[in-house]
PDB file with one MODEL, atoms N, CA, C and O in Angstrom:
MODEL        1
ATOM      1  N   UNK A   1       0.836  -1.127  -0.063  1.00  0.00           N
ATOM      2  CA  UNK A   1      -0.037   0.030   0.002  1.00  0.00           C
ATOM      3  C   UNK A   1       0.890   1.274  -0.045  1.00  0.00           C
ATOM      4  O   UNK A   1       1.905   1.281   0.650  1.00  0.00           O
ATOM      5  N   UNK A   2       0.594   2.260  -0.791  1.00  0.00           N
ATOM      6  CA  UNK A   2       1.333   3.403  -0.957  1.00  0.00           C
ATOM      7  C   UNK A   2       0.828   4.482  -0.034  1.00  0.00           C
ATOM      8  O   UNK A   2      -0.224   5.064  -0.301  1.00  0.00           O
ATOM      9  N   UNK A   3       1.530   4.773   1.038  1.00  0.00           N
ATOM     10  CA  UNK A   3       1.023   5.842   2.076  1.00  0.00           C
ATOM     11  C   UNK A   3       1.818   7.126   1.897  1.00  0.00           C
ATOM     12  O   UNK A   3       3.034   7.102   1.707  1.00  0.00           O
ATOM     13  N   UNK A   4       1.138   8.199   1.959  1.00  0.00           N
ATOM     14  CA  UNK A   4       1.764   9.532   1.761  1.00  0.00           C
ATOM     15  C   UNK A   4       1.388  10.309   3.062  1.00  0.00           C
ATOM     16  O   UNK A   4       0.350  10.071   3.681  1.00  0.00           O
ATOM     17  N   UNK A   5       2.278  11.231   3.427  1.00  0.00           N
ATOM     18  CA  UNK A   5       1.995  12.109   4.501  1.00  0.00           C
ATOM     19  C   UNK A   5       0.993  13.220   3.969  1.00  0.00           C
ATOM     20  O   UNK A   5       0.812  13.397   2.764  1.00  0.00           O
ATOM     21  N   UNK A   6       0.363  13.951   4.952  1.00  0.00           N
ATOM     22  CA  UNK A   6      -0.600  15.087   4.524  1.00  0.00           C
ATOM     23  C   UNK A   6       0.126  16.021   3.631  1.00  0.00           C
ATOM     24  O   UNK A   6      -0.460  16.445   2.635  1.00  0.00           O
ATOM     25  N   UNK A   7       1.359  16.389   3.891  1.00  0.00           N
ATOM     26  CA  UNK A   7       2.075  17.378   3.070  1.00  0.00           C
ATOM     27  C   UNK A   7       2.313  16.843   1.730  1.00  0.00           C
ATOM     28  O   UNK A   7       2.142  17.585   0.763  1.00  0.00           O
ATOM     29  N   UNK A   8       2.719  15.544   1.563  1.00  0.00           N
ATOM     30  CA  UNK A   8       2.905  14.953   0.317  1.00  0.00           C
ATOM     31  C   UNK A   8       1.612  14.805  -0.456  1.00  0.00           C
ATOM     32  O   UNK A   8       1.642  14.952  -1.678  1.00  0.00           O
ATOM     33  N   UNK A   9       0.515  14.534   0.145  1.00  0.00           N
ATOM     34  CA  UNK A   9      -0.761  14.440  -0.531  1.00  0.00           C
ATOM     35  C   UNK A   9      -1.199  15.802  -1.024  1.00  0.00           C
ATOM     36  O   UNK A   9      -1.707  15.903  -2.141  1.00  0.00           O
ATOM     37  N   UNK A  10      -1.015  16.911  -0.199  1.00  0.00           N
ATOM     38  CA  UNK A  10      -1.318  18.227  -0.680  1.00  0.00           C
ATOM     39  C   UNK A  10      -0.489  18.645  -1.901  1.00  0.00           C
ATOM     40  O   UNK A  10      -0.993  19.258  -2.842  1.00  0.00           O
ATOM     41  N   UNK A  11       0.783  18.297  -1.850  1.00  0.00           N
ATOM     42  CA  UNK A  11       1.649  18.594  -3.001  1.00  0.00           C
ATOM     43  C   UNK A  11       1.201  17.841  -4.251  1.00  0.00           C
ATOM     44  O   UNK A  11       1.234  18.398  -5.348  1.00  0.00           O
ATOM     45  N   UNK A  12       0.790  16.600  -4.105  1.00  0.00           N
ATOM     46  CA  UNK A  12       0.359  15.785  -5.329  1.00  0.00           C
ATOM     47  C   UNK A  12      -0.940  16.471  -5.788  1.00  0.00           C
ATOM     48  O   UNK A  12      -1.143  16.619  -6.993  1.00  0.00           O
ATOM     49  N   UNK A  13      -1.796  16.879  -4.903  1.00  0.00           N
ATOM     50  CA  UNK A  13      -3.098  17.497  -5.361  1.00  0.00           C
ATOM     51  C   UNK A  13      -2.804  18.787  -6.032  1.00  0.00           C
ATOM     52  O   UNK A  13      -3.499  19.113  -6.994  1.00  0.00           O
ATOM     53  N   UNK A  14      -1.811  19.576  -5.606  1.00  0.00           N
ATOM     54  CA  UNK A  14      -1.457  20.839  -6.278  1.00  0.00           C
ATOM     55  C   UNK A  14      -0.933  20.649  -7.692  1.00  0.00           C
ATOM     56  O   UNK A  14      -1.099  21.521  -8.544  1.00  0.00           O
ATOM     57  N   UNK A  15      -0.290  19.493  -7.943  1.00  0.00           N
ATOM     58  CA  UNK A  15       0.257  19.294  -9.192  1.00  0.00           C
ATOM     59  C   UNK A  15      -0.625  18.686 -10.253  1.00  0.00           C
ATOM     60  O   UNK A  15      -0.266  18.709 -11.430  1.00  0.00           O
ATOM     61  N   UNK A  16      -1.794  18.130  -9.872  1.00  0.00           N
ATOM     62  CA  UNK A  16      -2.825  17.495 -10.743  1.00  0.00           C
ATOM     63  C   UNK A  16      -3.676  18.623 -11.322  1.00  0.00           C
ATOM     64  O   UNK A  16      -4.242  19.430 -10.585  1.00  0.00           O
ATOM     65  N   UNK A  17      -3.756  18.667 -12.631  1.00  0.00           N
ATOM     66  CA  UNK A  17      -4.671  19.593 -13.309  1.00  0.00           C
ATOM     67  C   UNK A  17      -5.579  18.807 -14.246  1.00  0.00           C
ATOM     68  O   UNK A  17      -5.115  18.024 -15.075  1.00  0.00           O
ATOM     69  N   UNK A  18      -6.897  19.035 -14.096  1.00  0.00           N
ATOM     70  CA  UNK A  18      -7.841  18.413 -14.989  1.00  0.00           C
ATOM     71  C   UNK A  18      -8.376  19.476 -15.976  1.00  0.00           C
ATOM     72  O   UNK A  18      -8.495  20.666 -15.686  1.00  0.00           O
ATOM     73  N   UNK A  19      -8.683  18.929 -17.165  1.00  0.00           N
ATOM     74  CA  UNK A  19      -9.331  19.859 -18.145  1.00  0.00           C
ATOM     75  C   UNK A  19     -10.763  19.711 -17.866  1.00  0.00           C
ATOM     76  O   UNK A  19     -11.160  18.796 -17.145  1.00  0.00           O
ATOM     77  N   UNK A  20     -11.604  20.611 -18.428  1.00  0.00           N
ATOM     78  CA  UNK A  20     -13.059  20.659 -18.204  1.00  0.00           C
ATOM     79  C   UNK A  20     -13.685  19.393 -18.595  1.00  0.00           C
ATOM     80  O   UNK A  20     -14.580  18.937 -17.883  1.00  0.00           O
ATOM     81  N   UNK A  21     -13.278  18.730 -19.734  1.00  0.00           N
ATOM     82  CA  UNK A  21     -13.947  17.554 -20.168  1.00  0.00           C
ATOM     83  C   UNK A  21     -13.552  16.323 -19.237  1.00  0.00           C
ATOM     84  O   UNK A  21     -14.235  15.301 -19.307  1.00  0.00           O
ATOM     85  N   UNK A  22     -12.519  16.390 -18.408  1.00  0.00           N
ATOM     86  CA  UNK A  22     -12.180  15.351 -17.463  1.00  0.00           C
ATOM     87  C   UNK A  22     -12.966  15.490 -16.148  1.00  0.00           C
ATOM     88  O   UNK A  22     -13.008  14.549 -15.354  1.00  0.00           O
ATOM     89  N   UNK A  23     -13.573  16.631 -15.919  1.00  0.00           N
ATOM     90  CA  UNK A  23     -14.237  16.851 -14.690  1.00  0.00           C
ATOM     91  C   UNK A  23     -15.647  16.254 -14.775  1.00  0.00           C
ATOM     92  O   UNK A  23     -16.202  16.018 -15.848  1.00  0.00           O
ATOM     93  N   UNK A  24     -16.224  16.011 -13.491  1.00  0.00           N
ATOM     94  CA  UNK A  24     -17.659  15.575 -13.417  1.00  0.00           C
ATOM     95  C   UNK A  24     -18.294  16.471 -12.520  1.00  0.00           C
ATOM     96  O   UNK A  24     -17.662  17.014 -11.614  1.00  0.00           O
ATOM     97  N   UNK A  25     -19.684  16.688 -12.742  1.00  0.00           N
ATOM     98  CA  UNK A  25     -20.418  17.579 -11.820  1.00  0.00           C
ATOM     99  C   UNK A  25     -20.547  16.969 -10.430  1.00  0.00           C
ATOM    100  O   UNK A  25     -20.656  15.753 -10.271  1.00  0.00           O
ATOM    101  N   UNK A  26     -20.533  17.822  -9.457  1.00  0.00           N
ATOM    102  CA  UNK A  26     -20.770  17.428  -8.029  1.00  0.00           C
ATOM    103  C   UNK A  26     -22.249  17.487  -7.766  1.00  0.00           C
ATOM    104  O   UNK A  26     -22.858  18.521  -8.042  1.00  0.00           O
ATOM    105  N   UNK A  27     -22.857  16.471  -7.260  1.00  0.00           N
ATOM    106  CA  UNK A  27     -24.292  16.529  -6.930  1.00  0.00           C
ATOM    107  C   UNK A  27     -24.425  16.912  -5.442  1.00  0.00           C
ATOM    108  O   UNK A  27     -23.900  16.210  -4.578  1.00  0.00           O
ATOM    109  N   UNK A  28     -25.111  17.999  -5.149  1.00  0.00           N
ATOM    110  CA  UNK A  28     -25.266  18.500  -3.755  1.00  0.00           C
ATOM    111  C   UNK A  28     -26.610  18.036  -3.211  1.00  0.00           C
ATOM    112  O   UNK A  28     -27.639  18.235  -3.858  1.00  0.00           O
ATOM    113  N   UNK A  29     -26.616  17.441  -2.069  1.00  0.00           N
ATOM    114  CA  UNK A  29     -27.725  16.980  -1.397  1.00  0.00           C
ATOM    115  C   UNK A  29     -27.893  17.747  -0.094  1.00  0.00           C
ATOM    116  O   UNK A  29     -26.909  18.204   0.487  1.00  0.00           O
ATOM    117  N   UNK A  30     -29.158  17.896   0.382  1.00  0.00           N
ATOM    118  CA  UNK A  30     -29.382  18.664   1.555  1.00  0.00           C
ATOM    119  C   UNK A  30     -30.635  17.920   2.281  1.00  0.00           C
ATOM    120  O   UNK A  30     -31.411  17.180   1.675  1.00  0.00           O
ATOM    121  N   UNK A  31     -30.710  18.194   3.529  1.00  0.00           N
ATOM    122  CA  UNK A  31     -31.787  17.677   4.382  1.00  0.00           C
ATOM    123  C   UNK A  31     -33.056  18.619   4.267  1.00  0.00           C
ATOM    124  O   UNK A  31     -32.963  19.821   4.517  1.00  0.00           O
ATOM    125  N   UNK A  32     -34.167  18.065   3.904  1.00  0.00           N
ATOM    126  CA  UNK A  32     -35.430  18.805   3.734  1.00  0.00           C
ATOM    127  C   UNK A  32     -36.521  17.975   4.435  1.00  0.00           C
ATOM    128  O   UNK A  32     -36.747  16.810   4.106  1.00  0.00           O
ATOM    129  N   UNK A  33     -37.177  18.600   5.393  1.00  0.00           N
ATOM    130  CA  UNK A  33     -38.339  17.978   6.086  1.00  0.00           C
ATOM    131  C   UNK A  33     -38.044  16.556   6.567  1.00  0.00           C
ATOM    132  O   UNK A  33     -38.888  15.666   6.461  1.00  0.00           O
ATOM    133  N   UNK A  34     -36.875  16.362   7.081  1.00  0.00           N
ATOM    134  CA  UNK A  34     -36.551  15.118   7.621  1.00  0.00           C
ATOM    135  C   UNK A  34     -35.916  14.047   6.769  1.00  0.00           C
ATOM    136  O   UNK A  34     -35.564  12.966   7.242  1.00  0.00           O
ATOM    137  N   UNK A  35     -35.779  14.380   5.491  1.00  0.00           N
ATOM    138  CA  UNK A  35     -35.131  13.384   4.525  1.00  0.00           C
ATOM    139  C   UNK A  35     -34.186  14.150   3.584  1.00  0.00           C
ATOM    140  O   UNK A  35     -34.272  15.373   3.467  1.00  0.00           O
ATOM    141  N   UNK A  36     -33.290  13.419   2.921  1.00  0.00           N
ATOM    142  CA  UNK A  36     -32.300  14.066   2.088  1.00  0.00           C
ATOM    143  C   UNK A  36     -32.714  14.028   0.637  1.00  0.00           C
ATOM    144  O   UNK A  36     -33.280  13.041   0.166  1.00  0.00           O
ATOM    145  N   UNK A  37     -32.437  15.081  -0.054  1.00  0.00           N
ATOM    146  CA  UNK A  37     -32.825  15.211  -1.441  1.00  0.00           C
ATOM    147  C   UNK A  37     -31.750  16.016  -2.236  1.00  0.00           C
ATOM    148  O   UNK A  37     -31.152  16.936  -1.676  1.00  0.00           O
ATOM    149  N   UNK A  38     -31.505  15.693  -3.491  1.00  0.00           N
ATOM    150  CA  UNK A  38     -30.591  16.504  -4.267  1.00  0.00           C
ATOM    151  C   UNK A  38     -31.158  17.847  -4.569  1.00  0.00           C
ATOM    152  O   UNK A  38     -32.343  17.980  -4.875  1.00  0.00           O
ATOM    153  N   UNK A  39     -30.282  18.897  -4.482  1.00  0.00           N
ATOM    154  CA  UNK A  39     -30.697  20.230  -4.616  1.00  0.00           C
ATOM    155  C   UNK A  39     -31.191  20.426  -6.144  1.00  0.00           C
ATOM    156  O   UNK A  39     -32.063  21.255  -6.404  1.00  0.00           O
ATOM    157  N   UNK A  40     -30.630  19.673  -7.080  1.00  0.00           N
ATOM    158  CA  UNK A  40     -31.010  19.817  -8.403  1.00  0.00           C
ATOM    159  C   UNK A  40     -32.504  19.481  -8.676  1.00  0.00           C
ATOM    160  O   UNK A  40     -33.050  19.948  -9.675  1.00  0.00           O
ATOM    161  N   UNK A  41     -33.155  18.700  -7.831  1.00  0.00           N
ATOM    162  CA  UNK A  41     -34.526  18.316  -8.034  1.00  0.00           C
ATOM    163  C   UNK A  41     -35.504  19.430  -7.368  1.00  0.00           C
ATOM    164  O   UNK A  41     -36.724  19.306  -7.477  1.00  0.00           O
ATOM    165  N   UNK A  42     -34.977  20.417  -6.740  1.00  0.00           N
ATOM    166  CA  UNK A  42     -35.796  21.464  -6.080  1.00  0.00           C
ATOM    167  C   UNK A  42     -36.526  22.303  -7.172  1.00  0.00           C
ATOM    168  O   UNK A  42     -36.037  22.446  -8.293  1.00  0.00           O
ATOM    169  N   UNK A  43     -37.709  22.848  -6.801  1.00  0.00           N
ATOM    170  CA  UNK A  43     -38.310  23.740  -7.639  1.00  0.00           C
ATOM    171  C   UNK A  43     -37.658  25.185  -7.473  1.00  0.00           C
ATOM    172  O   UNK A  43     -36.789  25.399  -6.627  1.00  0.00           O
ATOM    173  N   UNK A  44     -38.096  26.072  -8.265  1.00  0.00           N
ATOM    174  CA  UNK A  44     -37.368  27.484  -8.313  1.00  0.00           C
ATOM    175  C   UNK A  44     -37.437  28.141  -6.889  1.00  0.00           C
ATOM    176  O   UNK A  44     -36.465  28.734  -6.422  1.00  0.00           O
ATOM    177  N   UNK A  45     -38.560  28.018  -6.255  1.00  0.00           N
ATOM    178  CA  UNK A  45     -38.679  28.701  -4.920  1.00  0.00           C
ATOM    179  C   UNK A  45     -37.695  28.051  -3.890  1.00  0.00           C
ATOM    180  O   UNK A  45     -37.021  28.739  -3.123  1.00  0.00           O
ATOM    181  N   UNK A  46     -37.657  26.776  -3.916  1.00  0.00           N
ATOM    182  CA  UNK A  46     -36.907  26.020  -2.983  1.00  0.00           C
ATOM    183  C   UNK A  46     -35.350  26.182  -3.295  1.00  0.00           C
ATOM    184  O   UNK A  46     -34.538  26.159  -2.370  1.00  0.00           O
ATOM    185  N   UNK A  47     -34.994  26.329  -4.492  1.00  0.00           N
ATOM    186  CA  UNK A  47     -33.645  26.623  -4.924  1.00  0.00           C
ATOM    187  C   UNK A  47     -33.176  28.018  -4.415  1.00  0.00           C
ATOM    188  O   UNK A  47     -32.034  28.213  -3.998  1.00  0.00           O
ATOM    189  N   UNK A  48     -34.131  28.963  -4.480  1.00  0.00           N
ATOM    190  CA  UNK A  48     -33.894  30.295  -3.929  1.00  0.00           C
ATOM    191  C   UNK A  48     -33.730  30.301  -2.414  1.00  0.00           C
ATOM    192  O   UNK A  48     -32.896  31.031  -1.879  1.00  0.00           O
ATOM    193  N   UNK A  49     -34.521  29.493  -1.728  1.00  0.00           N
ATOM    194  CA  UNK A  49     -34.362  29.353  -0.336  1.00  0.00           C
ATOM    195  C   UNK A  49     -33.021  28.757   0.065  1.00  0.00           C
ATOM    196  O   UNK A  49     -32.357  29.195   1.004  1.00  0.00           O
ATOM    197  N   UNK A  50     -32.669  27.749  -0.690  1.00  0.00           N
ATOM    198  CA  UNK A  50     -31.364  27.045  -0.408  1.00  0.00           C
ATOM    199  C   UNK A  50     -30.182  28.098  -0.623  1.00  0.00           C
ATOM    200  O   UNK A  50     -29.230  28.138   0.157  1.00  0.00           O
ATOM    201  N   UNK A  51     -30.287  28.884  -1.642  1.00  0.00           N
ATOM    202  CA  UNK A  51     -29.266  29.841  -1.885  1.00  0.00           C
ATOM    203  C   UNK A  51     -29.098  30.946  -0.829  1.00  0.00           C
ATOM    204  O   UNK A  51     -28.031  31.541  -0.679  1.00  0.00           O
ATOM    205  N   UNK A  52     -30.220  31.195  -0.094  1.00  0.00           N
ATOM    206  CA  UNK A  52     -30.230  32.196   0.921  1.00  0.00           C
ATOM    207  C   UNK A  52     -29.844  31.691   2.315  1.00  0.00           C
ATOM    208  O   UNK A  52     -29.770  32.474   3.262  1.00  0.00           O
ATOM    209  N   UNK A  53     -29.610  30.434   2.433  1.00  0.00           N
ATOM    210  CA  UNK A  53     -29.229  29.822   3.731  1.00  0.00           C
ATOM    211  C   UNK A  53     -27.968  30.429   4.307  1.00  0.00           C
ATOM    212  O   UNK A  53     -27.032  30.735   3.568  1.00  0.00           O
ATOM    213  N   UNK A  54     -27.931  30.604   5.596  1.00  0.00           N
ATOM    214  CA  UNK A  54     -26.781  31.131   6.225  1.00  0.00           C
ATOM    215  C   UNK A  54     -26.164  29.962   7.037  1.00  0.00           C
ATOM    216  O   UNK A  54     -26.899  29.168   7.623  1.00  0.00           O
ATOM    217  N   UNK A  55     -24.856  29.863   7.070  1.00  0.00           N
ATOM    218  CA  UNK A  55     -24.148  28.880   7.780  1.00  0.00           C
ATOM    219  C   UNK A  55     -23.467  29.471   9.007  1.00  0.00           C
ATOM    220  O   UNK A  55     -22.992  30.603   8.910  1.00  0.00           O
ATOM    221  N   UNK A  56     -23.383  28.830  10.104  1.00  0.00           N
ATOM    222  CA  UNK A  56     -22.840  29.291  11.319  1.00  0.00           C
ATOM    223  C   UNK A  56     -22.018  28.204  12.044  1.00  0.00           C
ATOM    224  O   UNK A  56     -22.218  27.002  11.871  1.00  0.00           O
ATOM    225  N   UNK A  57     -21.127  28.683  12.825  1.00  0.00           N
ATOM    226  CA  UNK A  57     -20.355  27.822  13.621  1.00  0.00           C
ATOM    227  C   UNK A  57     -20.506  28.223  15.123  1.00  0.00           C
ATOM    228  O   UNK A  57     -20.230  29.366  15.489  1.00  0.00           O
ATOM    229  N   UNK A  58     -20.955  27.251  15.995  1.00  0.00           N
ATOM    230  CA  UNK A  58     -21.068  27.510  17.330  1.00  0.00           C
ATOM    231  C   UNK A  58     -19.752  27.455  18.075  1.00  0.00           C
ATOM    232  O   UNK A  58     -18.898  26.614  17.794  1.00  0.00           O
ATOM    233  N   UNK A  59     -19.596  28.371  19.040  1.00  0.00           N
ATOM    234  CA  UNK A  59     -18.448  28.374  19.812  1.00  0.00           C
ATOM    235  C   UNK A  59     -18.533  27.337  20.907  1.00  0.00           C
ATOM    236  O   UNK A  59     -19.630  27.023  21.368  1.00  0.00           O
ATOM    237  N   UNK A  60     -17.417  26.799  21.335  1.00  0.00           N
ATOM    238  CA  UNK A  60     -17.487  25.763  22.383  1.00  0.00           C
ATOM    239  C   UNK A  60     -17.862  26.427  23.690  1.00  0.00           C
ATOM    240  O   UNK A  60     -17.483  27.580  23.901  1.00  0.00           O
ATOM    241  N   UNK A  61     -18.567  25.780  24.558  1.00  0.00           N
ATOM    242  CA  UNK A  61     -18.894  26.367  25.771  1.00  0.00           C
ATOM    243  C   UNK A  61     -17.724  26.043  26.779  1.00  0.00           C
ATOM    244  O   UNK A  61     -17.018  25.040  26.667  1.00  0.00           O
ATOM    245  N   UNK A  62     -17.594  26.924  27.709  1.00  0.00           N
ATOM    246  CA  UNK A  62     -16.481  26.660  28.627  1.00  0.00           C
ATOM    247  C   UNK A  62     -17.173  26.166  29.912  1.00  0.00           C
ATOM    248  O   UNK A  62     -18.238  26.636  30.310  1.00  0.00           O
ATOM    249  N   UNK A  63     -16.492  25.184  30.533  1.00  0.00           N
ATOM    250  CA  UNK A  63     -17.007  24.577  31.714  1.00  0.00           C
ATOM    251  C   UNK A  63     -16.250  25.262  32.987  1.00  0.00           C
ATOM    252  O   UNK A  63     -15.344  24.710  33.612  1.00  0.00           O
ATOM    253  N   UNK A  64     -16.735  26.463  33.245  1.00  0.00           N
ATOM    254  CA  UNK A  64     -16.094  27.187  34.409  1.00  0.00           C
ATOM    255  C   UNK A  64     -16.704  26.627  35.676  1.00  0.00           C
ATOM    256  O   UNK A  64     -17.921  26.462  35.770  1.00  0.00           O
ATOM    257  N   UNK A  65     -15.843  26.330  36.668  1.00  0.00           N
ATOM    258  CA  UNK A  65     -16.336  25.690  37.812  1.00  0.00           C
ATOM    259  C   UNK A  65     -16.169  26.421  39.044  1.00  0.00           C
ATOM    260  O   UNK A  65     -16.570  25.943  40.105  1.00  0.00           O
TER     261      UNK A  65
ENDMDL
END
């Protein structure tokens, strides 16, 4: 098995270049009403709602004693 360090892997990824015809589209899925669906199947209104979503990151709570 050929193992690479993280630095070597990043270097390999930086040297690989794909032309547009070698690429494939990425399908994005999201959770809607308790189940997962591809965003491409959304109607126009739901696609607009998805585009307006805000992402956030919660801070860790401190356990002060």
